[in-house]
N, C-alpha and C positions, 0 to 999 in steps of 0.2 A: 263269299259267305263269311270268311274269316275276318274280313274288314269290318263286319257288323258286330263282331264280338267285343265284349267289354275287356279293356286292357287291364292286366294285373301284373304285379311284380312279385316274384317269389324270393323270400329271404329265409334261409335255413340258419338254425342256431341264433334265433332272433331275440332271445330273452335277456341277453347280457353281452358285454364286451363289444367287439367290433360289429357283430351282427346287429345288436341293438342300435348302435350309433349309425350304421348304414341305413337301417329302417327309419330312424328319426330324420336323417337328412333327406331320404327319398320321399317320405311322407310330406315333409315341409315343401317339397317341390310340386306337390299336388298329385302324386301317384297313388293309386289304390294298391294295397299290399295283401299278400297272403303270407303270413308268418308261420313257419314250421319249426316246432321244438317239442321236447318231451314234456315241458312244464306247463300244464294247462292253466293253472292258477295265474302264473306270470303272464301268459299269453292273453288271458282275459283282462288283466290290469292294463297291459300295453294297448290292447284294442280300445278300451274305454278312453284312456288318456290321449291317444293319438287321434281318435275320432273327434274328441272334444277340442283338441288343440289345433289340428290341421284340417278338419272338415273334409276328410277323405274316407273312403271305405277301407276298413281294416278287417280282414278275415283271418282265421287261424286254423291250423290243423295240428292237434296234439299227436305227435308221432315220433317214435324212436327210429331214426334213420340208420342206426347200426343193425337193423334187422333185415333179413333177406326180403326182397320185393317191396321194400319201403318206398323206393323211388317210383315204382309202378303205382303204388297207392296214391302218391302225390299227383301223378299224371292223371289217373282215373278221376280223382277229386276235381281237378281243374276241367277236364273234359266234360264231366257231368254238370258242371256249373256253366259251361258254354263260354269260358273265358279264353283269351289269348294272352300268352306270356311274352312280354316285351323285354323284361329284365329278369335274369336269374342270378341271384347272389348265393353261390355255394359256399356258405361260411361255416357250417357246423363241422366240428372236429375236436379231438382231444389228444393229449400226449400222455406220457407216463415214464417217470424216472426209474431206472433200475438196470442192472446187467441183464443181458439177454436170457440166461438160464434162470434168473431169479424171478422173472415175470411170468404170471399165469398166462397160459396159452390162450385161454378164452378172452382175457383182457385185450391181448394183441389182435386176436381175430376180430373183436368188436371194433378196435381202432382201424383195422384194415377196411372193414365194411363201411365205416363212416367216413374216414378220411379219403379213401380211394374209390370204392365201389359206388357209393352214393353220388359222389361227384361225377364219376364216369356215366352212370346210368341217367342221372337227371339231365346232363348235357345231351346224351344220345336221344333222349325222349323229346326235349324241347327245342333243340337246335334245328331239326328239319323244318319246322314251321317258321322259324326266324329266317332261315335261308330262303324259303319260299316267298316270304313277304319282303325280303331284301332289307331287313332292319331288325335290330335286336342287340342286346348287351348281355354278356355273361362274365361275371367276376368270380373266379375261384380263389378262395383264401388259402394260400400256401404258407410259406415261411422262408426266411433266409436259411433255415435248416435244410431246405431243399437243394442247396448248392454244395453240400458237403456231407461226409459220413459223420455219425454222431454216437461215439461210444458212450454208454450209459443211457442212451435214448435211441438205440439202433433202429428200432422199428418205426418210431415217430419220424425220425429224419428220413428214413426210406419212403414213408408214405408221402411226405412233402416233396421229395424228389420226383415221385410219380406225378403229382399234381402239376409241378413246374413243367416237366417234360411233356405231359399230355396236353396241357394248355398251349404251350408254345407250338407244338406240332399241329394241333387242330386249328389254331389261329392262322398258321401259315397256309393250311389246306383251304381255308375259306377267306383268304386275304381280301379278295375282291367281291365278297358276297353281300356286303352291307352290314354284316354282323361283326361286332367288336367282341373279342374274346381275350380276357386278361387274367393274369395271375397276380394276386397281391402277396408280396413277400416281405412282411415286416420282421424286425428283430423282436426282442422281448417287449411285451405289451402289458400294461397294468390291467389285468382282467382276472376273472375267476379261473381262467385256464391254468395258471401256475399252481393254484391251490389244488385243483383236481389232479394235476399231474405230479403233485408232490415236490414241486420245484420252487415254492415261494421263498425258501431259505437260501437259494443260490444267489451269489453276488451279482450275476448278470441281470437279475430283476430289480436291483437297487436303482438302476438308471433307466428302467423301463419307461417308455412314453405312454401317453394316455390313449385309450381306444378311440376317443373322440378325435384326436389329432390324426391318428392313422386313417380313420374312416373318411375324414375330409380330404386328405391327400389322395386316398384311393379313389374316391368318387370323382375328383377333378381329373385324375390321370386316366381313368376309364373313359371319360368323355373326350379326352384328347387322343384316344386310340392307342395308348401304350399297352404293349403285350405283357411285359414284365414290369411290375410296379414295386420298386423298393423305396419306400417313403423316406427313410433316414439316409442323409448324405454319407455318414460314416460307413454304413453297411454297403451302400452302392460302391463306394471307393474300395472297400475291402474285397468285395466279391469280384469286381471288374479288374482291379489292378494289383491286388495282393495274393489272393487265393491261387490264381493260375500259376504263380511262380514259387509258392510255398512248398517245401518238401512235404510229401504226404505224411510221413511219420511224425513230423513236427506238428502238422495240422491235427492229427489224431490225438497226440499227447495233449495239445492245448485244449481241444474240445472236451476231452475226458477230464482234464483238470478243472474246467469251468463247471462241470456237472458231477461233482463228487456225490457219491451215494452214501447216505447215512447208514452206519452199521451199528 
Protein backbone atom coordinates (compact mmCIF):
# COMPACT_ATOMS: atom_id res chain seq x y z
CA UNK A 1 0.00 0.00 0.00
CA UNK A 2 2.82 2.42 0.85
CA UNK A 3 4.32 1.91 -2.61
CA UNK A 4 1.21 3.56 -4.07
CA UNK A 5 1.68 6.70 -2.03
CA UNK A 6 2.92 9.91 -3.58
CA UNK A 7 6.57 10.56 -2.77
CA UNK A 8 7.35 13.78 -0.89
CA UNK A 9 10.52 15.27 0.54
CA UNK A 10 10.42 17.30 3.77
CA UNK A 11 12.74 20.28 4.22
CA UNK A 12 12.59 22.26 7.47
CA UNK A 13 13.91 25.80 7.74
CA UNK A 14 13.32 26.08 4.01
CA UNK A 15 12.79 29.82 3.53
CA UNK A 16 16.43 30.92 3.63
CA UNK A 17 20.06 29.83 3.80
CA UNK A 18 21.06 26.20 3.46
CA UNK A 19 17.46 24.98 3.70
CA UNK A 20 16.37 27.14 0.78
CA UNK A 21 19.33 26.06 -1.34
CA UNK A 22 18.73 22.37 -0.58
CA UNK A 23 15.08 22.83 -1.55
CA UNK A 24 16.08 24.48 -4.80
CA UNK A 25 18.54 21.72 -5.71
CA UNK A 26 16.09 18.97 -4.79
CA UNK A 27 13.21 20.54 -6.73
CA UNK A 28 15.49 20.92 -9.76
CA UNK A 29 15.94 17.12 -9.67
CA UNK A 30 12.19 16.66 -10.06
CA UNK A 31 11.18 15.91 -6.45
CA UNK A 32 7.96 17.08 -4.83
CA UNK A 33 8.56 19.06 -1.65
CA UNK A 34 6.91 19.82 1.67
CA UNK A 35 8.54 22.97 3.02
CA UNK A 36 8.25 23.62 6.76
CA UNK A 37 9.00 27.02 8.27
CA UNK A 38 7.40 29.72 10.42
CA UNK A 39 7.24 32.33 7.66
CA UNK A 40 4.06 31.68 5.70
CA UNK A 41 4.48 34.58 3.26
CA UNK A 42 7.97 33.40 2.27
CA UNK A 43 6.73 29.84 1.91
CA UNK A 44 4.02 31.03 -0.48
CA UNK A 45 6.59 32.90 -2.60
CA UNK A 46 8.88 29.87 -2.78
CA UNK A 47 5.95 27.61 -3.61
CA UNK A 48 4.96 29.77 -6.56
CA UNK A 49 8.51 30.29 -7.86
CA UNK A 50 9.57 26.66 -7.60
CA UNK A 51 6.38 25.34 -9.19
CA UNK A 52 6.83 27.71 -12.11
CA UNK A 53 10.55 27.01 -12.47
CA UNK A 54 10.79 23.29 -11.81
CA UNK A 55 7.28 22.00 -12.60
CA UNK A 56 7.04 19.95 -9.40
CA UNK A 57 4.53 19.95 -6.57
CA UNK A 58 5.48 22.29 -3.75
CA UNK A 59 3.49 22.12 -0.53
CA UNK A 60 4.15 23.98 2.67
CA UNK A 61 3.31 23.91 6.35
CA UNK A 62 3.72 27.14 8.32
CA UNK A 63 4.82 25.84 11.70
CA UNK A 64 7.17 26.76 14.54
CA UNK A 65 9.18 23.61 15.17
CA UNK A 66 10.46 24.99 18.48
CA UNK A 67 7.05 24.22 19.99
CA UNK A 68 6.24 20.94 21.75
CA UNK A 69 4.58 18.30 19.55
CA UNK A 70 5.45 20.23 16.37
CA UNK A 71 7.06 17.14 14.83
CA UNK A 72 3.88 15.17 15.46
CA UNK A 73 1.96 17.91 13.63
CA UNK A 74 4.21 17.45 10.60
CA UNK A 75 3.79 13.68 10.72
CA UNK A 76 0.01 13.96 11.04
CA UNK A 77 -0.14 16.37 8.11
CA UNK A 78 1.84 13.96 5.91
CA UNK A 79 -0.25 10.97 6.97
CA UNK A 80 -3.51 12.83 6.29
CA UNK A 81 -2.28 13.58 2.77
CA UNK A 82 -1.38 9.93 2.20
CA UNK A 83 2.22 10.74 1.26
CA UNK A 84 5.39 8.75 1.79
CA UNK A 85 8.56 10.56 2.79
CA UNK A 86 11.69 9.48 0.91
CA UNK A 87 13.85 12.43 1.96
CA UNK A 88 13.95 14.25 5.28
CA UNK A 89 16.13 17.36 5.47
CA UNK A 90 16.27 18.41 9.13
CA UNK A 91 17.69 21.87 8.55
CA UNK A 92 15.85 24.26 10.89
CA UNK A 93 17.90 25.64 13.76
CA UNK A 94 19.26 28.78 15.39
CA UNK A 95 22.09 29.90 17.63
CA UNK A 96 22.71 32.70 20.08
CA UNK A 97 25.77 34.55 21.27
CA UNK A 98 26.22 35.27 24.97
CA UNK A 99 27.64 33.95 28.19
CA UNK A 100 25.59 31.17 29.76
CA UNK A 101 24.07 33.22 32.60
CA UNK A 102 23.36 36.24 30.39
CA UNK A 103 21.05 34.31 28.07
CA UNK A 104 17.32 34.04 28.70
CA UNK A 105 16.36 30.53 29.74
CA UNK A 106 13.37 30.59 27.40
CA UNK A 107 15.57 31.38 24.39
CA UNK A 108 17.83 28.42 25.11
CA UNK A 109 14.85 26.17 25.75
CA UNK A 110 13.46 27.07 22.33
CA UNK A 111 16.89 26.43 20.83
CA UNK A 112 16.98 22.99 22.44
CA UNK A 113 13.49 22.15 21.22
CA UNK A 114 14.32 23.17 17.65
CA UNK A 115 17.95 22.10 17.30
CA UNK A 116 17.62 18.78 19.13
CA UNK A 117 14.08 17.62 19.93
CA UNK A 118 12.57 18.43 16.53
CA UNK A 119 15.43 16.62 14.77
CA UNK A 120 15.10 13.63 17.09
CA UNK A 121 11.32 13.36 16.80
CA UNK A 122 11.12 13.84 13.03
CA UNK A 123 13.74 11.11 12.56
CA UNK A 124 11.89 8.83 14.96
CA UNK A 125 8.59 9.36 13.17
CA UNK A 126 9.72 8.98 9.55
CA UNK A 127 12.65 6.55 9.79
CA UNK A 128 10.51 3.42 10.43
CA UNK A 129 8.75 3.73 7.08
CA UNK A 130 12.07 4.25 5.29
CA UNK A 131 13.52 1.17 6.95
CA UNK A 132 10.43 -0.83 5.98
CA UNK A 133 10.79 0.24 2.34
CA UNK A 134 14.58 -0.27 2.49
CA UNK A 135 15.25 3.17 1.02
CA UNK A 136 15.36 6.77 2.12
CA UNK A 137 17.64 9.68 2.97
CA UNK A 138 17.92 11.80 6.11
CA UNK A 139 20.20 14.84 6.28
CA UNK A 140 20.51 16.56 9.66
CA UNK A 141 22.13 19.98 9.58
CA UNK A 142 24.65 20.16 12.41
CA UNK A 143 27.84 22.25 12.45
CA UNK A 144 31.57 22.04 12.98
CA UNK A 145 30.56 23.44 16.39
CA UNK A 146 29.37 19.94 17.19
CA UNK A 147 32.96 18.72 17.57
CA UNK A 148 34.04 21.10 20.34
CA UNK A 149 32.82 23.09 23.35
CA UNK A 150 31.85 26.70 22.65
CA UNK A 151 32.34 29.36 25.32
CA UNK A 152 30.00 32.30 24.63
CA UNK A 153 27.80 29.92 22.65
CA UNK A 154 27.75 27.04 25.10
CA UNK A 155 24.18 25.93 24.45
CA UNK A 156 24.35 26.13 20.66
CA UNK A 157 27.57 24.12 20.46
CA UNK A 158 26.06 21.54 22.80
CA UNK A 159 22.93 21.17 20.64
CA UNK A 160 25.05 20.53 17.57
CA UNK A 161 27.17 17.98 19.43
CA UNK A 162 23.90 16.17 20.13
CA UNK A 163 22.94 16.19 16.44
CA UNK A 164 26.36 14.89 15.36
CA UNK A 165 26.35 12.12 17.97
CA UNK A 166 22.74 11.10 17.36
CA UNK A 167 23.18 11.02 13.59
CA UNK A 168 26.37 9.00 13.67
CA UNK A 169 24.97 6.45 16.11
CA UNK A 170 21.63 5.96 14.33
CA UNK A 171 23.38 5.76 10.96
CA UNK A 172 25.49 2.92 12.34
CA UNK A 173 22.46 1.13 13.78
CA UNK A 174 20.79 1.12 10.35
CA UNK A 175 23.96 0.69 8.32
CA UNK A 176 22.57 -2.05 6.09
CA UNK A 177 18.96 -0.91 6.00
CA UNK A 178 19.10 0.89 2.65
CA UNK A 179 18.57 4.24 4.42
CA UNK A 180 21.30 6.88 4.32
CA UNK A 181 21.54 9.07 7.43
CA UNK A 182 24.00 11.97 7.38
CA UNK A 183 25.00 15.01 9.41
CA UNK A 184 26.00 18.18 7.59
CA UNK A 185 28.70 20.00 9.57
CA UNK A 186 29.67 23.28 7.87
CA UNK A 187 31.73 26.09 9.30
CA UNK A 188 30.46 29.70 9.16
CA UNK A 189 27.98 30.22 6.33
CA UNK A 190 26.67 33.45 4.81
CA UNK A 191 23.03 33.24 5.90
CA UNK A 192 20.57 35.07 8.15
CA UNK A 193 21.66 32.63 10.87
CA UNK A 194 24.52 34.91 11.98
CA UNK A 195 22.24 37.93 12.22
CA UNK A 196 19.64 36.12 14.32
CA UNK A 197 22.35 34.74 16.60
CA UNK A 198 23.93 38.20 17.02
CA UNK A 199 27.18 36.99 15.46
CA UNK A 200 27.36 38.88 12.17
CA UNK A 201 30.08 41.14 13.60
CA UNK A 202 32.44 38.24 14.41
CA UNK A 203 35.63 37.85 12.38
CA UNK A 204 34.84 34.20 11.62
CA UNK A 205 31.96 35.33 9.40
CA UNK A 206 34.21 37.46 7.18
CA UNK A 207 35.38 34.37 5.31
CA UNK A 208 32.08 32.51 5.49
CA UNK A 209 31.15 30.47 2.42
CA UNK A 210 27.85 30.70 0.56
CA UNK A 211 24.82 28.61 1.49
CA UNK A 212 24.53 27.56 -2.15
CA UNK A 213 28.05 26.08 -2.15
CA UNK A 214 27.41 24.23 1.13
CA UNK A 215 24.10 22.83 -0.12
CA UNK A 216 25.65 21.52 -3.34
CA UNK A 217 28.45 19.80 -1.43
CA UNK A 218 25.99 18.37 1.09
CA UNK A 219 23.61 17.06 -1.55
CA UNK A 220 26.42 15.32 -3.42
CA UNK A 221 27.92 13.80 -0.26
CA UNK A 222 24.53 12.58 0.98
CA UNK A 223 24.06 10.56 -2.19
CA UNK A 224 27.57 9.17 -1.82
CA UNK A 225 26.50 7.76 1.53
CA UNK A 226 28.78 9.86 3.75
CA UNK A 227 27.68 9.94 7.38
CA UNK A 228 29.61 13.02 8.52
CA UNK A 229 29.76 15.74 5.88
CA UNK A 230 32.25 18.57 6.46
CA UNK A 231 32.27 20.46 3.14
CA UNK A 232 35.27 22.73 3.72
CA UNK A 233 38.73 21.12 3.49
CA UNK A 234 40.16 23.45 6.15
CA UNK A 235 37.61 22.35 8.74
CA UNK A 236 37.92 18.67 7.81
CA UNK A 237 41.66 18.89 8.38
CA UNK A 238 41.22 20.84 11.62
CA UNK A 239 38.68 18.45 13.12
CA UNK A 240 40.40 15.24 12.08
CA UNK A 241 44.07 16.08 12.57
CA UNK A 242 44.38 19.12 14.86
CA UNK A 243 41.59 19.11 17.43
CA UNK A 244 42.32 15.63 18.82
CA UNK A 245 45.84 16.76 19.81
CA UNK A 246 45.09 20.34 20.89
CA UNK A 247 45.16 20.98 24.66
CA UNK A 248 41.60 21.51 25.84
CA UNK A 249 42.37 24.77 27.66
CA UNK A 250 43.94 26.22 24.51
CA UNK A 251 40.95 25.14 22.45
CA UNK A 252 38.53 26.77 24.89
CA UNK A 253 40.50 30.03 24.99
CA UNK A 254 40.68 30.12 21.19
CA UNK A 255 36.96 29.57 20.68
CA UNK A 256 36.07 32.11 23.32
CA UNK A 257 38.36 34.65 21.67
CA UNK A 258 36.71 34.09 18.30
CA UNK A 259 33.28 34.70 19.84
CA UNK A 260 33.75 37.88 21.78
CA UNK A 261 30.59 39.15 23.42
CA UNK A 262 29.77 42.82 22.93
CA UNK A 263 29.48 44.63 26.26
